[in-house]
A tleap script that builds the chain and sets N, CA, C and O, in Angstrom:
source leaprc.protein.ff14SB
mol = sequence {
  NMET VAL PHE ARG ASP LEU PHE VAL ARG LYS
  THR ASP ARG SER THR VAL GLN LEU LEU ARG
  ALA VAL PHE SER SER ASN VAL ALA PHE ALA
  LEU ASP PHE GLY LEU LEU VAL LEU LEU THR
  GLU VAL PHE GLY VAL HIE TYR LEU ILE SER
  ASN GLY ILE GLY PHE MET ALA GLY THR THR
  PHE LEU TYR VAL LEU SER VAL ARG TRP VAL
  PHE SER ARG ARG SER VAL ALA ASN ARG HIE
  ALA GLU TYR TRP ILE PHE ILE LEU ILE GLY
  GLY ALA GLY VAL ALA LEU ASN GLU ILE LEU
  ILE TRP THR PHE THR GLU HIE VAL GLY LEU
  TYR TYR LEU LEU SER LYS ILE VAL ALA GLY
  SER THR VAL PHE PHE PHE ASN PHE PHE THR
  ARG LYS TYR ILE LEU PHE CARG
}
set mol.1.N position { 33.263 87.386 107.384 }
set mol.1.CA position { 31.913 87.532 106.843 }
set mol.1.C position { 30.911 86.731 107.677 }
set mol.1.O position { 29.840 87.242 108.005 }
set mol.2.N position { 31.241 85.488 108.024 }
set mol.2.CA position { 30.334 84.661 108.811 }
set mol.2.C position { 30.138 85.263 110.194 }
set mol.2.O position { 29.022 85.273 110.715 }
set mol.3.N position { 31.224 85.771 110.798 }
set mol.3.CA position { 31.115 86.363 112.136 }
set mol.3.C position { 30.149 87.545 112.129 }
set mol.3.O position { 29.317 87.668 113.028 }
set mol.4.N position { 30.251 88.420 111.118 }
set mol.4.CA position { 29.342 89.566 111.016 }
set mol.4.C position { 27.904 89.092 110.840 }
set mol.4.O position { 26.978 89.675 111.404 }
set mol.5.N position { 27.721 88.033 110.056 }
set mol.5.CA position { 26.382 87.512 109.784 }
set mol.5.C position { 25.709 86.914 111.022 }
set mol.5.O position { 24.490 86.750 111.044 }
set mol.6.N position { 26.486 86.594 112.038 }
set mol.6.CA position { 25.891 86.059 113.260 }
set mol.6.C position { 24.953 87.058 113.920 }
set mol.6.O position { 24.034 86.681 114.647 }
set mol.7.N position { 25.196 88.335 113.658 }
set mol.7.CA position { 24.424 89.385 114.322 }
set mol.7.C position { 23.312 89.961 113.462 }
set mol.7.O position { 22.561 90.820 113.926 }
set mol.8.N position { 23.191 89.510 112.222 }
set mol.8.CA position { 22.096 89.922 111.346 }
set mol.8.C position { 20.845 89.201 111.827 }
set mol.8.O position { 20.913 88.031 112.204 }
set mol.9.N position { 19.723 89.872 111.820 }
set mol.9.CA position { 18.491 89.286 112.373 }
set mol.9.C position { 18.098 87.987 111.683 }
set mol.9.O position { 17.873 86.989 112.367 }
set mol.10.N position { 18.007 87.960 110.368 }
set mol.10.CA position { 17.566 86.767 109.652 }
set mol.10.C position { 18.558 86.428 108.554 }
set mol.10.O position { 19.108 87.315 107.901 }
set mol.11.N position { 18.780 85.145 108.359 }
set mol.11.CA position { 19.669 84.693 107.296 }
set mol.11.C position { 19.276 83.287 106.851 }
set mol.11.O position { 18.756 82.491 107.632 }
set mol.12.N position { 19.536 83.005 105.582 }
set mol.12.CA position { 19.303 81.666 105.049 }
set mol.12.C position { 20.600 80.863 104.956 }
set mol.12.O position { 20.582 79.699 104.557 }
set mol.13.N position { 21.712 81.473 105.318 }
set mol.13.CA position { 23.006 80.791 105.222 }
set mol.13.C position { 23.075 79.664 106.244 }
set mol.13.O position { 22.971 79.896 107.449 }
set mol.14.N position { 23.249 78.454 105.755 }
set mol.14.CA position { 23.287 77.279 106.631 }
set mol.14.C position { 24.430 77.335 107.629 }
set mol.14.O position { 24.279 76.893 108.767 }
set mol.15.N position { 25.579 77.877 107.215 }
set mol.15.CA position { 26.719 77.983 108.129 }
set mol.15.C position { 26.375 78.874 109.316 }
set mol.15.O position { 26.666 78.533 110.463 }
set mol.16.N position { 25.762 80.005 109.038 }
set mol.16.CA position { 25.377 80.929 110.104 }
set mol.16.C position { 24.299 80.294 110.971 }
set mol.16.O position { 24.347 80.400 112.196 }
set mol.17.N position { 23.329 79.637 110.346 }
set mol.17.CA position { 22.278 78.972 111.113 }
set mol.17.C position { 22.869 77.896 112.026 }
set mol.17.O position { 22.450 77.757 113.175 }
set mol.18.N position { 23.834 77.142 111.519 }
set mol.18.CA position { 24.463 76.105 112.344 }
set mol.18.C position { 25.211 76.730 113.516 }
set mol.18.O position { 25.119 76.233 114.638 }
set mol.19.N position { 25.951 77.815 113.276 }
set mol.19.CA position { 26.668 78.484 114.367 }
set mol.19.C position { 25.700 79.054 115.399 }
set mol.19.O position { 25.937 78.957 116.603 }
set mol.20.N position { 24.611 79.645 114.922 }
set mol.20.CA position { 23.594 80.154 115.848 }
set mol.20.C position { 22.950 79.010 116.624 }
set mol.20.O position { 22.681 79.133 117.819 }
set mol.21.N position { 22.707 77.903 115.938 }
set mol.21.CA position { 22.111 76.738 116.598 }
set mol.21.C position { 23.053 76.173 117.653 }
set mol.21.O position { 22.607 75.751 118.720 }
set mol.22.N position { 24.348 76.160 117.365 }
set mol.22.CA position { 25.328 75.679 118.355 }
set mol.22.C position { 25.286 76.582 119.588 }
set mol.22.O position { 25.236 76.091 120.716 }
set mol.23.N position { 25.306 77.898 119.376 }
set mol.23.CA position { 25.238 78.828 120.503 }
set mol.23.C position { 23.935 78.651 121.287 }
set mol.23.O position { 23.952 78.514 122.510 }
set mol.24.N position { 22.813 78.654 120.576 }
set mol.24.CA position { 21.496 78.524 121.215 }
set mol.24.C position { 21.369 77.202 121.950 }
set mol.24.O position { 20.843 77.145 123.062 }
set mol.25.N position { 21.849 76.152 121.328 }
set mol.25.CA position { 21.772 74.826 121.943 }
set mol.25.C position { 22.639 74.741 123.193 }
set mol.25.O position { 22.286 74.056 124.153 }
set mol.26.N position { 23.771 75.436 123.182 }
set mol.26.CA position { 24.613 75.439 124.385 }
set mol.26.C position { 23.932 76.159 125.539 }
set mol.26.O position { 24.036 75.728 126.687 }
set mol.27.N position { 23.238 77.247 125.246 }
set mol.27.CA position { 22.493 77.949 126.292 }
set mol.27.C position { 21.364 77.049 126.805 }
set mol.27.O position { 21.171 76.918 128.014 }
set mol.28.N position { 20.621 76.430 125.878 }
set mol.28.CA position { 19.540 75.518 126.279 }
set mol.28.C position { 20.098 74.320 127.032 }
set mol.28.O position { 19.485 73.850 127.991 }
set mol.29.N position { 21.265 73.818 126.603 }
set mol.29.CA position { 21.897 72.694 127.286 }
set mol.29.C position { 22.302 73.072 128.709 }
set mol.29.O position { 22.196 72.253 129.623 }
set mol.30.N position { 22.766 74.311 128.902 }
set mol.30.CA position { 23.126 74.765 130.247 }
set mol.30.C position { 21.896 74.755 131.158 }
set mol.30.O position { 21.984 74.348 132.316 }
set mol.31.N position { 20.760 75.201 130.639 }
set mol.31.CA position { 19.510 75.143 131.392 }
set mol.31.C position { 19.138 73.696 131.699 }
set mol.31.O position { 18.817 73.356 132.838 }
set mol.32.N position { 19.182 72.855 130.680 }
set mol.32.CA position { 18.878 71.432 130.794 }
set mol.32.C position { 19.795 70.769 131.827 }
set mol.32.O position { 19.322 70.094 132.741 }
set mol.33.N position { 21.094 70.963 131.678 }
set mol.33.CA position { 22.094 70.356 132.552 }
set mol.33.C position { 21.939 70.859 133.985 }
set mol.33.O position { 22.040 70.089 134.941 }
set mol.34.N position { 21.691 72.169 134.119 }
set mol.34.CA position { 21.499 72.750 135.449 }
set mol.34.C position { 20.308 72.145 136.171 }
set mol.34.O position { 20.380 71.855 137.365 }
set mol.35.N position { 19.207 71.955 135.442 }
set mol.35.CA position { 18.034 71.316 136.060 }
set mol.35.C position { 18.317 69.861 136.405 }
set mol.35.O position { 17.872 69.373 137.443 }
set mol.36.N position { 19.055 69.164 135.543 }
set mol.36.CA position { 19.435 67.780 135.827 }
set mol.36.C position { 20.205 67.699 137.144 }
set mol.36.O position { 19.882 66.881 138.006 }
set mol.37.N position { 21.206 68.533 137.298 }
set mol.37.CA position { 22.019 68.524 138.518 }
set mol.37.C position { 21.183 68.943 139.724 }
set mol.37.O position { 21.225 68.288 140.766 }
set mol.38.N position { 20.430 70.021 139.590 }
set mol.38.CA position { 19.613 70.524 140.698 }
set mol.38.C position { 18.607 69.471 141.171 }
set mol.38.O position { 18.529 69.158 142.359 }
set mol.39.N position { 17.848 68.938 140.228 }
set mol.39.CA position { 16.816 67.970 140.610 }
set mol.39.C position { 17.411 66.674 141.162 }
set mol.39.O position { 16.878 66.096 142.110 }
set mol.40.N position { 18.511 66.222 140.569 }
set mol.40.CA position { 19.105 64.956 141.008 }
set mol.40.C position { 19.895 65.116 142.301 }
set mol.40.O position { 19.686 64.364 143.252 }
set mol.41.N position { 20.793 66.080 142.342 }
set mol.41.CA position { 21.700 66.224 143.484 }
set mol.41.C position { 21.058 66.900 144.687 }
set mol.41.O position { 21.333 66.522 145.825 }
set mol.42.N position { 20.207 67.892 144.452 }
set mol.42.CA position { 19.619 68.646 145.563 }
set mol.42.C position { 18.306 68.031 146.029 }
set mol.42.O position { 18.060 67.909 147.229 }
set mol.43.N position { 17.452 67.638 145.059 }
set mol.43.CA position { 16.126 67.147 145.426 }
set mol.43.C position { 15.987 65.633 145.375 }
set mol.43.O position { 14.928 65.107 145.717 }
set mol.44.N position { 17.028 64.918 144.960 }
set mol.44.CA position { 17.026 63.457 144.986 }
set mol.44.C position { 16.145 62.781 143.951 }
set mol.44.O position { 15.763 61.624 144.128 }
set mol.45.N position { 15.819 63.478 142.880 }
set mol.45.CA position { 15.010 62.907 141.811 }
set mol.45.C position { 15.904 61.978 140.984 }
set mol.45.O position { 17.071 62.297 140.756 }
set mol.46.N position { 15.382 60.843 140.536 }
set mol.46.CA position { 16.166 59.908 139.711 }
set mol.46.C position { 16.698 60.641 138.484 }
set mol.46.O position { 16.000 61.470 137.901 }
set mol.47.N position { 17.927 60.336 138.096 }
set mol.47.CA position { 18.580 61.081 137.016 }
set mol.47.C position { 17.839 61.013 135.689 }
set mol.47.O position { 17.908 61.970 134.918 }
set mol.48.N position { 17.141 59.935 135.390 }
set mol.48.CA position { 16.417 59.862 134.125 }
set mol.48.C position { 15.171 60.759 134.133 }
set mol.48.O position { 14.815 61.329 133.101 }
set mol.49.N position { 14.523 60.883 135.264 }
set mol.49.CA position { 13.373 61.793 135.377 }
set mol.49.C position { 13.860 63.240 135.318 }
set mol.49.O position { 13.275 64.068 134.619 }
set mol.50.N position { 14.928 63.541 136.050 }
set mol.50.CA position { 15.509 64.885 136.012 }
set mol.50.C position { 15.945 65.241 134.599 }
set mol.50.O position { 15.762 66.374 134.154 }
set mol.51.N position { 16.513 64.287 133.907 }
set mol.51.CA position { 16.954 64.506 132.535 }
set mol.51.C position { 15.780 64.873 131.637 }
set mol.51.O position { 15.885 65.806 130.841 }
set mol.52.N position { 14.682 64.166 131.747 }
set mol.52.CA position { 13.502 64.450 130.930 }
set mol.52.C position { 12.948 65.835 131.183 }
set mol.52.O position { 12.597 66.552 130.246 }
set mol.53.N position { 12.868 66.215 132.451 }
set mol.53.CA position { 12.363 67.544 132.815 }
set mol.53.C position { 13.293 68.633 132.282 }
set mol.53.O position { 12.839 69.607 131.683 }
set mol.54.N position { 14.576 68.463 132.503 }
set mol.54.CA position { 15.558 69.440 132.028 }
set mol.54.C position { 15.566 69.546 130.513 }
set mol.54.O position { 15.655 70.642 129.958 }
set mol.55.N position { 15.473 68.398 129.846 }
set mol.55.CA position { 15.506 68.391 128.385 }
set mol.55.C position { 14.312 69.147 127.812 }
set mol.55.O position { 14.469 69.925 126.871 }
set mol.56.N position { 13.142 68.933 128.359 }
set mol.56.CA position { 11.952 69.621 127.840 }
set mol.56.C position { 11.999 71.120 128.142 }
set mol.56.O position { 11.542 71.921 127.327 }
set mol.57.N position { 12.540 71.514 129.296 }
set mol.57.CA position { 12.700 72.944 129.594 }
set mol.57.C position { 13.673 73.575 128.600 }
set mol.57.O position { 13.421 74.663 128.081 }
set mol.58.N position { 14.770 72.897 128.343 }
set mol.58.CA position { 15.743 73.386 127.367 }
set mol.58.C position { 15.161 73.453 125.969 }
set mol.58.O position { 15.457 74.378 125.213 }
set mol.59.N position { 14.333 72.477 125.620 }
set mol.59.CA position { 13.705 72.444 124.299 }
set mol.59.C position { 12.749 73.618 124.119 }
set mol.59.O position { 12.717 74.229 123.050 }
set mol.60.N position { 11.987 73.935 125.128 }
set mol.60.CA position { 11.066 75.070 125.051 }
set mol.60.C position { 11.843 76.378 124.882 }
set mol.60.O position { 11.475 77.218 124.062 }
set mol.61.N position { 12.907 76.546 125.653 }
set mol.61.CA position { 13.756 77.727 125.529 }
set mol.61.C position { 14.378 77.792 124.134 }
set mol.61.O position { 14.439 78.862 123.528 }
set mol.62.N position { 14.834 76.658 123.632 }
set mol.62.CA position { 15.453 76.594 122.313 }
set mol.62.C position { 14.454 76.931 121.207 }
set mol.62.O position { 14.840 77.515 120.194 }
set mol.63.N position { 13.194 76.580 121.379 }
set mol.63.CA position { 12.171 76.924 120.395 }
set mol.63.C position { 12.111 78.435 120.197 }
set mol.63.O position { 12.079 78.925 119.068 }
set mol.64.N position { 12.096 79.156 121.298 }
set mol.64.CA position { 12.017 80.621 121.228 }
set mol.64.C position { 13.228 81.174 120.470 }
set mol.64.O position { 13.075 82.018 119.586 }
set mol.65.N position { 14.416 80.705 120.809 }
set mol.65.CA position { 15.612 81.178 120.109 }
set mol.65.C position { 15.603 80.773 118.636 }
set mol.65.O position { 16.039 81.545 117.783 }
set mol.66.N position { 15.122 79.596 118.337 }
set mol.66.CA position { 15.113 79.108 116.956 }
set mol.66.C position { 14.225 79.950 116.058 }
set mol.66.O position { 14.623 80.299 114.946 }
set mol.67.N position { 13.036 80.280 116.521 }
set mol.67.CA position { 12.115 81.034 115.664 }
set mol.67.C position { 12.451 82.528 115.624 }
set mol.67.O position { 12.060 83.222 114.686 }
set mol.68.N position { 13.158 83.018 116.614 }
set mol.68.CA position { 13.481 84.451 116.637 }
set mol.68.C position { 14.855 84.786 116.084 }
set mol.68.O position { 15.104 85.922 115.679 }
set mol.69.N position { 15.772 83.780 116.063 }
set mol.69.CA position { 17.136 84.131 115.720 }
set mol.69.C position { 17.843 83.126 114.799 }
set mol.69.O position { 18.565 83.535 113.890 }
set mol.70.N position { 17.648 81.835 115.017 }
set mol.70.CA position { 18.435 80.843 114.276 }
set mol.70.C position { 17.960 80.698 112.835 }
set mol.70.O position { 18.754 80.834 111.905 }
set mol.71.N position { 16.676 80.426 112.644 }
set mol.71.CA position { 16.147 80.140 111.313 }
set mol.71.C position { 15.351 81.328 110.775 }
set mol.71.O position { 14.620 81.985 111.516 }
set mol.72.N position { 15.503 81.595 109.477 }
set mol.72.CA position { 14.811 82.731 108.879 }
set mol.72.C position { 13.500 82.340 108.211 }
set mol.72.O position { 12.627 83.187 108.023 }
set mol.73.N position { 13.354 81.093 107.858 }
set mol.73.CA position { 12.128 80.643 107.185 }
set mol.73.C position { 11.388 79.652 108.063 }
set mol.73.O position { 11.983 78.895 108.830 }
set mol.74.N position { 10.082 79.685 107.926 }
set mol.74.CA position { 9.238 78.763 108.682 }
set mol.74.C position { 8.364 78.025 107.687 }
set mol.74.O position { 7.801 78.634 106.777 }
set mol.75.N position { 8.246 76.711 107.855 }
set mol.75.CA position { 7.479 75.886 106.932 }
set mol.75.C position { 6.024 75.733 107.344 }
set mol.75.O position { 5.173 75.413 106.513 }
set mol.76.N position { 5.735 75.958 108.611 }
set mol.76.CA position { 4.383 75.761 109.129 }
set mol.76.C position { 3.789 77.127 109.463 }
set mol.76.O position { 4.342 77.860 110.283 }
set mol.77.N position { 2.673 77.469 108.836 }
set mol.77.CA position { 2.056 78.778 109.036 }
set mol.77.C position { 1.441 78.932 110.431 }
set mol.77.O position { 1.500 80.013 111.018 }
set mol.78.N position { 0.863 77.875 110.952 }
set mol.78.CA position { 0.211 77.912 112.257 }
set mol.78.C position { 1.273 77.769 113.353 }
set mol.78.O position { 1.901 76.717 113.480 }
set mol.79.N position { 1.472 78.830 114.143 }
set mol.79.CA position { 2.526 78.834 115.169 }
set mol.79.C position { 2.265 77.810 116.266 }
set mol.79.O position { 3.207 77.229 116.804 }
set mol.80.N position { 1.013 77.586 116.600 }
set mol.80.CA position { 0.676 76.583 117.615 }
set mol.80.C position { 1.072 75.190 117.121 }
set mol.80.O position { 1.671 74.410 117.861 }
set mol.81.N position { 0.735 74.884 115.872 }
set mol.81.CA position { 1.114 73.589 115.279 }
set mol.81.C position { 2.632 73.476 115.174 }
set mol.81.O position { 3.204 72.419 115.441 }
set mol.82.N position { 3.275 74.568 114.786 }
set mol.82.CA position { 4.739 74.574 114.675 }
set mol.82.C position { 5.385 74.230 116.015 }
set mol.82.O position { 6.304 73.414 116.078 }
set mol.83.N position { 4.898 74.856 117.085 }
set mol.83.CA position { 5.440 74.592 118.416 }
set mol.83.C position { 5.289 73.118 118.774 }
set mol.83.O position { 6.225 72.514 119.297 }
set mol.84.N position { 4.130 72.533 118.502 }
set mol.84.CA position { 3.909 71.135 118.868 }
set mol.84.C position { 4.728 70.181 118.005 }
set mol.84.O position { 5.139 69.122 118.479 }
set mol.85.N position { 4.971 70.536 116.753 }
set mol.85.CA position { 5.875 69.724 115.929 }
set mol.85.C position { 7.293 69.830 116.503 }
set mol.85.O position { 8.013 68.835 116.582 }
set mol.86.N position { 7.679 71.032 116.896 }
set mol.86.CA position { 8.987 71.251 117.519 }
set mol.86.C position { 9.108 70.384 118.772 }
set mol.86.O position { 10.135 69.740 118.988 }
set mol.87.N position { 8.069 70.368 119.590 }
set mol.87.CA position { 8.059 69.562 120.824 }
set mol.87.C position { 8.090 68.069 120.486 }
set mol.87.O position { 8.777 67.304 121.164 }
set mol.88.N position { 7.356 67.640 119.448 }
set mol.88.CA position { 7.398 66.220 119.057 }
set mol.88.C position { 8.801 65.805 118.622 }
set mol.88.O position { 9.273 64.722 118.972 }
set mol.89.N position { 9.458 66.665 117.865 }
set mol.89.CA position { 10.847 66.377 117.491 }
set mol.89.C position { 11.702 66.336 118.761 }
set mol.89.O position { 12.575 65.481 118.908 }
set mol.90.N position { 11.439 67.266 119.665 }
set mol.90.CA position { 12.129 67.265 120.958 }
set mol.90.C position { 11.838 66.007 121.755 }
set mol.90.O position { 12.710 65.490 122.453 }
set mol.91.N position { 10.595 65.509 121.649 }
set mol.91.CA position { 10.239 64.254 122.325 }
set mol.91.C position { 11.052 63.086 121.796 }
set mol.91.O position { 11.509 62.235 122.560 }
set mol.92.N position { 11.230 63.052 120.479 }
set mol.92.CA position { 12.094 62.014 119.895 }
set mol.92.C position { 13.523 62.213 120.377 }
set mol.92.O position { 14.235 61.250 120.659 }
set mol.93.N position { 13.936 63.481 120.470 }
set mol.93.CA position { 15.272 63.782 120.983 }
set mol.93.C position { 15.437 63.369 122.431 }
set mol.93.O position { 16.479 62.833 122.810 }
set mol.94.N position { 14.404 63.618 123.258 }
set mol.94.CA position { 14.504 63.224 124.671 }
set mol.94.C position { 14.530 61.703 124.800 }
set mol.94.O position { 15.229 61.170 125.661 }
set mol.95.N position { 13.781 61.004 123.959 }
set mol.95.CA position { 13.817 59.538 123.987 }
set mol.95.C position { 15.219 59.035 123.641 }
set mol.95.O position { 15.763 58.166 124.322 }
set mol.96.N position { 15.790 59.585 122.587 }
set mol.96.CA position { 17.153 59.224 122.206 }
set mol.96.C position { 18.128 59.593 123.319 }
set mol.96.O position { 19.030 58.821 123.645 }
set mol.97.N position { 17.944 60.773 123.898 }
set mol.97.CA position { 18.790 61.242 124.994 }
set mol.97.C position { 18.700 60.294 126.190 }
set mol.97.O position { 19.724 59.923 126.763 }
set mol.98.N position { 17.491 59.904 126.567 }
set mol.98.CA position { 17.290 58.995 127.701 }
set mol.98.C position { 17.961 57.642 127.452 }
set mol.98.O position { 18.626 57.096 128.332 }
set mol.99.N position { 17.777 57.114 126.242 }
set mol.99.CA position { 18.380 55.820 125.904 }
set mol.99.C position { 19.903 55.905 125.972 }
set mol.99.O position { 20.557 55.017 126.519 }
set mol.100.N position { 20.459 56.975 125.416 }
set mol.100.CA position { 21.913 57.124 125.424 }
set mol.100.C position { 22.458 57.312 126.836 }
set mol.100.O position { 23.466 56.703 127.195 }
set mol.101.N position { 21.805 58.146 127.638 }
set mol.101.CA position { 22.266 58.358 129.011 }
set mol.101.C position { 22.177 57.058 129.806 }
set mol.101.O position { 23.113 56.696 130.518 }
set mol.102.N position { 21.070 56.371 129.686 }
set mol.102.CA position { 20.897 55.099 130.401 }
set mol.102.C position { 21.960 54.093 129.963 }
set mol.102.O position { 22.570 53.427 130.800 }
set mol.103.N position { 22.182 53.984 128.656 }
set mol.103.CA position { 23.162 53.037 128.138 }
set mol.103.C position { 24.565 53.360 128.638 }
set mol.103.O position { 25.276 52.483 129.130 }
set mol.104.N position { 24.961 54.635 128.507 }
set mol.104.CA position { 26.308 55.014 128.931 }
set mol.104.C position { 26.487 54.925 130.446 }
set mol.104.O position { 27.582 54.620 130.917 }
set mol.105.N position { 25.434 55.184 131.209 }
set mol.105.CA position { 25.538 55.141 132.662 }
set mol.105.C position { 25.462 53.710 133.187 }
set mol.105.O position { 26.317 53.277 133.959 }
set mol.106.N position { 24.445 52.990 132.765 }
set mol.106.CA position { 24.196 51.658 133.327 }
set mol.106.C position { 25.032 50.547 132.687 }
set mol.106.O position { 25.366 49.568 133.355 }
set mol.107.N position { 25.370 50.684 131.423 }
set mol.107.CA position { 26.076 49.589 130.734 }
set mol.107.C position { 27.542 49.886 130.434 }
set mol.107.O position { 28.368 48.973 130.407 }
set mol.108.N position { 27.867 51.149 130.210 }
set mol.108.CA position { 29.257 51.500 129.936 }
set mol.108.C position { 29.962 51.901 131.230 }
set mol.108.O position { 31.182 51.784 131.343 }
set mol.109.N position { 29.178 52.377 132.210 }
set mol.109.CA position { 29.734 52.729 133.511 }
set mol.109.C position { 30.189 54.168 133.656 }
set mol.109.O position { 30.924 54.492 134.588 }
set mol.110.N position { 29.759 55.044 132.739 }
set mol.110.CA position { 30.103 56.458 132.865 }
set mol.110.C position { 29.252 57.112 133.955 }
set mol.110.O position { 28.130 56.681 134.220 }
set mol.111.N position { 29.789 58.139 134.570 }
set mol.111.CA position { 29.041 58.961 135.509 }
set mol.111.C position { 27.881 59.605 134.740 }
set mol.111.O position { 28.061 59.991 133.585 }
set mol.112.N position { 26.712 59.729 135.344 }
set mol.112.CA position { 25.527 60.184 134.602 }
set mol.112.C position { 25.696 61.565 133.967 }
set mol.112.O position { 25.115 61.822 132.913 }
set mol.113.N position { 26.469 62.451 134.573 }
set mol.113.CA position { 26.666 63.772 133.989 }
set mol.113.C position { 27.572 63.708 132.755 }
set mol.113.O position { 27.374 64.465 131.804 }
set mol.114.N position { 28.551 62.821 132.764 }
set mol.114.CA position { 29.377 62.612 131.577 }
set mol.114.C position { 28.546 61.968 130.473 }
set mol.114.O position { 28.690 62.314 129.300 }
set mol.115.N position { 27.679 61.034 130.846 }
set mol.115.CA position { 26.757 60.425 129.880 }
set mol.115.C position { 25.872 61.480 129.243 }
set mol.115.O position { 25.590 61.417 128.047 }
set mol.116.N position { 25.427 62.460 130.042 }
set mol.116.CA position { 24.577 63.542 129.554 }
set mol.116.C position { 25.314 64.375 128.503 }
set mol.116.O position { 24.722 64.766 127.497 }
set mol.117.N position { 26.574 64.642 128.727 }
set mol.117.CA position { 27.358 65.426 127.771 }
set mol.117.C position { 27.502 64.678 126.447 }
set mol.117.O position { 27.345 65.272 125.381 }
set mol.118.N position { 27.796 63.390 126.508 }
set mol.118.CA position { 27.923 62.580 125.292 }
set mol.118.C position { 26.583 62.516 124.559 }
set mol.118.O position { 26.521 62.704 123.344 }
set mol.119.N position { 25.518 62.250 125.304 }
set mol.119.CA position { 24.185 62.150 124.703 }
set mol.119.C position { 23.752 63.500 124.128 }
set mol.119.O position { 23.210 63.559 123.024 }
set mol.120.N position { 23.988 64.579 124.870 }
set mol.120.CA position { 23.594 65.906 124.409 }
set mol.120.C position { 24.266 66.293 123.107 }
set mol.120.O position { 23.641 66.896 122.235 }
set mol.121.N position { 25.524 65.952 122.974 }
set mol.121.CA position { 26.249 66.245 121.733 }
set mol.121.C position { 25.658 65.490 120.555 }
set mol.121.O position { 25.531 66.041 119.461 }
set mol.122.N position { 25.303 64.251 120.769 }
set mol.122.CA position { 24.723 63.421 119.711 }
set mol.122.C position { 23.337 63.921 119.326 }
set mol.122.O position { 23.027 64.054 118.142 }
set mol.123.N position { 22.515 64.193 120.310 }
set mol.123.CA position { 21.134 64.597 120.076 }
set mol.123.C position { 21.063 65.990 119.438 }
set mol.123.O position { 20.112 66.287 118.715 }
set mol.124.N position { 22.053 66.839 119.697 }
set mol.124.CA position { 22.078 68.158 119.064 }
set mol.124.C position { 21.964 68.040 117.544 }
set mol.124.O position { 21.148 68.725 116.929 }
set mol.125.N position { 22.773 67.181 116.942 }
set mol.125.CA position { 22.773 67.052 115.482 }
set mol.125.C position { 21.443 66.479 114.979 }
set mol.125.O position { 20.920 66.925 113.958 }
set mol.126.N position { 20.905 65.502 115.690 }
set mol.126.CA position { 19.591 64.952 115.330 }
set mol.126.C position { 18.547 66.062 115.330 }
set mol.126.O position { 17.801 66.215 114.363 }
set mol.127.N position { 18.494 66.835 116.410 }
set mol.127.CA position { 17.488 67.895 116.545 }
set mol.127.C position { 17.677 69.000 115.508 }
set mol.127.O position { 16.705 69.438 114.893 }
set mol.128.N position { 18.905 69.452 115.308 }
set mol.128.CA position { 19.147 70.547 114.373 }
set mol.128.C position { 18.690 70.178 112.971 }
set mol.128.O position { 17.914 70.912 112.358 }
set mol.129.N position { 19.160 69.059 112.464 }
set mol.129.CA position { 18.842 68.712 111.074 }
set mol.129.C position { 17.373 68.326 110.907 }
set mol.129.O position { 16.778 68.623 109.871 }
set mol.130.N position { 16.785 67.680 111.891 }
set mol.130.CA position { 15.367 67.331 111.805 }
set mol.130.C position { 14.515 68.595 111.796 }
set mol.130.O position { 13.616 68.730 110.966 }
set mol.131.N position { 14.790 69.514 112.706 }
set mol.131.CA position { 14.013 70.759 112.762 }
set mol.131.C position { 14.239 71.612 111.525 }
set mol.131.O position { 13.295 72.194 110.989 }
set mol.132.N position { 15.467 71.690 111.073 }
set mol.132.CA position { 15.775 72.510 109.900 }
set mol.132.C position { 14.983 72.011 108.683 }
set mol.132.O position { 14.425 72.816 107.938 }
set mol.133.N position { 14.932 70.709 108.482 }
set mol.133.CA position { 14.285 70.199 107.270 }
set mol.133.C position { 12.785 69.993 107.402 }
set mol.133.O position { 12.093 69.916 106.387 }
set mol.134.N position { 12.265 69.902 108.604 }
set mol.134.CA position { 10.819 69.762 108.763 }
set mol.134.C position { 10.153 71.123 109.005 }
set mol.134.O position { 9.109 71.417 108.423 }
set mol.135.N position { 10.750 71.939 109.853 }
set mol.135.CA position { 10.094 73.169 110.270 }
set mol.135.C position { 10.623 74.445 109.639 }
set mol.135.O position { 9.870 75.406 109.478 }
set mol.136.N position { 11.884 74.479 109.283 }
set mol.136.CA position { 12.490 75.756 108.895 }
set mol.136.C position { 13.207 75.677 107.559 }
set mol.136.O position { 14.347 76.127 107.439 }
set mol.137.N position { 12.552 75.111 106.553 }
set mol.137.CA position { 13.202 75.030 105.234 }
set mol.137.C position { 12.704 76.105 104.312 }
set mol.137.O position { 13.142 76.186 103.164 }
savepdb mol mol.pdb
quit
């Protein structure tokens, strides 16, 4: 039943929304991660700057998927305001992401890309539940 519901245009089922959010977030994370690697490894940009750029690109892409496929209800009538609230939540997510990547890379000694995976997994849950309860309830 849940698998079939993944393909229905709109749903209020939290399980389906979470599965859609996991899929959407993985696609956005691939964009984010790809930009991190490209900017850092190819263009020599510091990993924290590359991370911020990639994270915001992924967040913008995720916004489109969230309003068109993941969530069926919207709490904010003004789409422009909704987008900026989404970005502000993303800004908090990028701050958390930056702190976690920096901590795991500089203090724990993990490779920055492994730090990104750990941070991305953590920030996913923060972003999903914050957006669900502020923007899409």
